[in-house]
C-alpha positions, 0 to 999 in steps of 0.5 A: 442309499440308492434304489439299487442298494435297497435291501430286504430284511435279510440283507440281500438285494431284491434281485437276489431274493427273487432268484432265491427259490426258498424265499417268498416273492416280493412285490417287484417280482410279483409285478414282473410275473404278471406281464398282462395289464388290466387293459388286456384282461378287460379285452379278453373278458369282453371277447369271452362275453361276446363269445358267450352271447354268440353261444346263447344266440345259437342256442335259440336257432334251429340248426341241424344237431351236428352243425350245432355241436360243431359250432358250440364246441368250436366256440367253447374251445376258443373260450377255453383257450383264452381263459387258459392263455390269459387268466391262467397266465399260460401265455407268459410261461415257457413253451415247455409248460404248454408242451407238457399240457399237450398229452392231456389235450390229446386225451380229452379230444380222444375221449370226446370223440369216443363219447360223441357217437353214443350221443348221436345214437341216443338222439336217434332213439329219442321219441319225436 
């Protein structure tokens, strides 16, 4: 029996089994789903660690509050993007999957801009 004729327990080829949505995935189709390797995950992990180090470093610096918020929120958005793209495998999904998440992203950004003015009001009320 050749490798192309290798069959699963049900008698179908593995390629047919992978196309069947009702069956469970075999190891070959699982390997095809995750296109990133250990090397890319380690590189992303290193960048996440480096960005976290930059955030901690900035926490000890005396910047204006508005500049600090913009810097830390920008770094957090970059870190969240890396996590979503690589560790949640969104980078390897169809573009329609990413487009489906855009309304949620817009809503989060709108809610953040609604909450930020109140945080600046509370900062001004704080006793010095």
